[in-house]
Phi, psi and omega in degrees: 000123181255152181267128179243126178268113180282155181302322180292328177291318177299315178299318180297316180297318179294317179298316179297318178297318179296315180298319181295321178294318179297317178297321179295321177297319178297315179299316180296321177298313180297325177294318179295319179298318180295318177301317178297316179296322180294320179293322179291327180288328181076215183264015178295142180287132180271128179256117179248149176280168179298322179295322177294318178298316181300314180299313180294323181295315181293314180294319180295321178297322180293331177285320181096164185297315183299314180294323178294326179294328181280338185271158170271117182237159180283341173228165182290153177302325178298321178296316179298315180290328175295317177302319181295317177302317179296320178299316180295316179298320181292328179296322187263006179267357175058034180293334180286342180270344185295142177269172181292158180286142178138188181290134177293150183266000000 
């Protein structure tokens, strides 16, 4: 049984390669832009909302520690993963089910 590469398959492979290169260029641009913004901000402490932390934690966890170490991030990879651990712990502590403190009714 021989493998035959059809023209549409070849076109698809070329198209996927081109899209991947374009995406890589965009990612590199965003990293450079982030580095520039971080230098402009200086050493000022960045204040994030809980929703912003949650978004970064979920996205960062999906990337993993190795990928986060290679990227330019606004906070350290350890901070992102710590936020994720806190989110998971908060999910399983059932704090949203707790009733108010005091005598039961």
